[in-house]
C-alpha positions in Angstrom: 107.2 116.0 81.3 106.4 112.2 82.6 106.9 111.5 86.1 106.8 107.7 87.6 105.3 107.5 90.9 105.3 104.2 92.8 103.1 103.8 96.0 101.5 100.5 97.6 98.0 101.2 97.1 96.0 104.2 95.6 93.9 105.2 98.7 90.4 106.8 98.0 91.5 110.0 99.3 94.9 110.2 97.6 95.3 113.1 94.9 95.3 110.7 92.2 92.3 108.3 92.9 89.7 109.9 90.8 92.0 110.0 87.9 93.1 106.5 88.4 89.6 105.5 88.8 88.7 107.4 85.6 91.5 105.7 83.6 90.8 102.1 84.9 87.2 102.6 84.3 87.6 103.7 80.6 90.0 100.9 80.1 88.0 98.1 81.7 84.2 99.2 81.3 82.8 96.0 82.4 84.2 96.8 85.9 83.1 100.3 86.0 82.1 102.4 87.9 84.4 100.8 90.7 87.3 99.1 88.9 89.7 99.7 91.1 87.9 98.8 94.3 86.6 95.7 92.5 90.0 94.5 91.5 91.4 95.1 94.8 88.9 93.1 96.3 89.3 90.3 94.0 93.0 90.3 94.0 94.0 91.9 97.2 96.1 95.2 97.7 99.1 95.4 95.2 102.6 95.3 96.3 103.3 98.3 94.2 101.2 100.6 92.1 102.9 102.6 89.4 101.5 105.8 87.7 102.7 107.7 84.9 101.7 111.2 85.6 102.1 114.2 83.1 101.8 117.7 84.6 99.6 116.3 87.5 97.4 114.2 85.2 97.3 110.4 85.5 98.1 109.1 82.0 99.1 105.2 82.9 98.7 102.8 85.6 100.1 99.4 86.7 99.8 97.1 89.7 102.1 94.8 90.9 101.4 91.7 93.1 104.1 89.5 94.6 103.0 85.8 95.3 104.7 82.9 96.8 104.0 79.7 94.9 105.2 76.3 94.9 106.1 74.2 91.8 106.7 70.7 93.0 109.1 71.3 96.1 110.3 74.3 94.8 108.9 77.4 96.5 109.2 80.7 94.3 108.5 84.1 94.7 106.5 85.4 91.4 105.3 88.8 90.2 102.2 89.3 88.7 101.0 92.5 86.6 97.7 93.8 86.5 95.4 96.7 85.8 97.6 98.1 82.9 95.9 101.2 81.4 96.8 104.1 79.5 95.0 107.3 78.8 93.2 106.8 75.2 94.7 110.1 74.2 98.1 109.0 75.2 98.0 105.6 73.6 100.6 104.3 71.0 103.5 106.3 72.6 105.3 103.4 74.5 103.8 104.2 77.9 102.6 100.6 78.5 105.9 99.4 77.6 107.6 101.9 79.9 105.4 100.7 82.9 106.3 97.1 82.4 109.9 97.7 81.9 109.8 99.6 85.1 107.8 96.8 86.7 110.4 94.4 85.7 113.0 96.4 87.1 111.1 96.8 90.4 110.7 93.1 90.5 
């Protein structure tokens, strides 16, 4: 059964760190072997990281970043989604759609 886990950041010592690293490195091989750390260093720590876990195995990941921007004189808070990755053997099952829907609800 799929479990949605929300956290602010995937810490190096967290129970899912190695699994998330493998998931992101497979999805974004140009950033491997350190995609998660490189992404955090480029874009900052996400406001929220969402994981889909199936029986303790990370099968999906999405990072939410919130930023304050200005359009003309109007200040707005926007949400950006990044590092969306689904395990290769779970693609095509709507997991990315579920993560994006959850992120939109969270924002």
